[in-house]
N, C-alpha and C positions, 0 to 999 in steps of 0.2 A: 289161296285163290278159291274161295267158296262163292257159289252163285251161278248165274247164267252168263254165258259168253256166246257171242256170234262171231263166226269166222267164215270168210269167203275164200274158197280154194277152187281153182280151175273153173271159175265163173259159176260155182254152186255155193249156196248158203247152207251152213250147218250151225246147229245150236249145241253147245256143250254145257252139261250140268255138272259142276264140280261139287264134291261133298255130298254125294247121293246117299240119302237115308242115314245121315250122321257119320258116314265113313268118308274116306278120301278117294273113293273110286269115282271115275268120270263116266258119264253116259253121253253118247253122241246121237243127236236127232237130226232128221232132215228138216227142211223149211216147213213141211206139212205136218210134222209131229211124229213121224215114224221112227221108232227106235232102231238104230243101226247096230250099235255094239256098246259094250261096257269094257273099260280097261283100267289098269292101274292096280297096284297092290295097296290094300288099306293100310294106312299108317306110314307109308313110305314118303320120303321127302324128295321132291324134284329140285335139282340144282343144275340147270343147264349152264354150259360155259365153264364147267369145272373139270377136274380130273375124274371125278365120279361120273360126270356126264360123258366124258370121252370113253370111259370104260364101258358104260352102258351102250353107247352107240356102236362101239367095236363089237360087242357081243350080239346085239340085235341086228347088225348088218348082215349076219350070216343066216338069218331066218328068212325063208322064202315068203314073199307077200303074194296073196291070192290075186287073181285077175280082178276081183271085185274089191278094189283098194278101200272103198268107203266102209266095208264090213270087216276090215282087218284091224284087230286090236294092236298088232305090232306097228302098223303104219301110223295109227293115231298116237301111240306111245312115243314113237320116234319123232313125230311132229312136236309133241309136248316137250321132249328133251332137246328140241332144236338141233336134230342130227342132220348132218350132210356127210354121207359116206361113213367113216368111222370116227368122226369128230363132232363134238357138240360146239357149234359155231356162234351161238348167240347167248346172251346172258339172261334173256327173258323167255318164258315158255311160249311155244307156238311162234317163235321168232318175232314176237311182238305184234302178230296179226290179229289176235283175239281181242275183241272189245266187249267189256262188260255191259249187259243190257238187263232190262226188266224181264220177268218171266214172259215168254212169248205166248200170244194168243193164236193158237193153231188155226189155219184156214181149213174149212171143210170141203 
């Protein structure tokens, strides 16, 4: 999943950049181009909806999420693994909500 993706969550639009600088890390930007956070282990493979996904979701469910959920790498990583509680419930990353787009032109 390399490239730019747009995702709408809680009536807000975010842009995800997969494969940042030749790695498999992901960066999250607001609709205006402000960097919120980076997450993901370089070189790891995301397989939601599998036993590996269930194991990750069970481990990460115990991590406390900050009140500013958009800046929480754990929150975004759980979304990428399609976690709900301690299970990975969907077979596609971001529960199929992310749509691939061209690189955004940020509003000033």
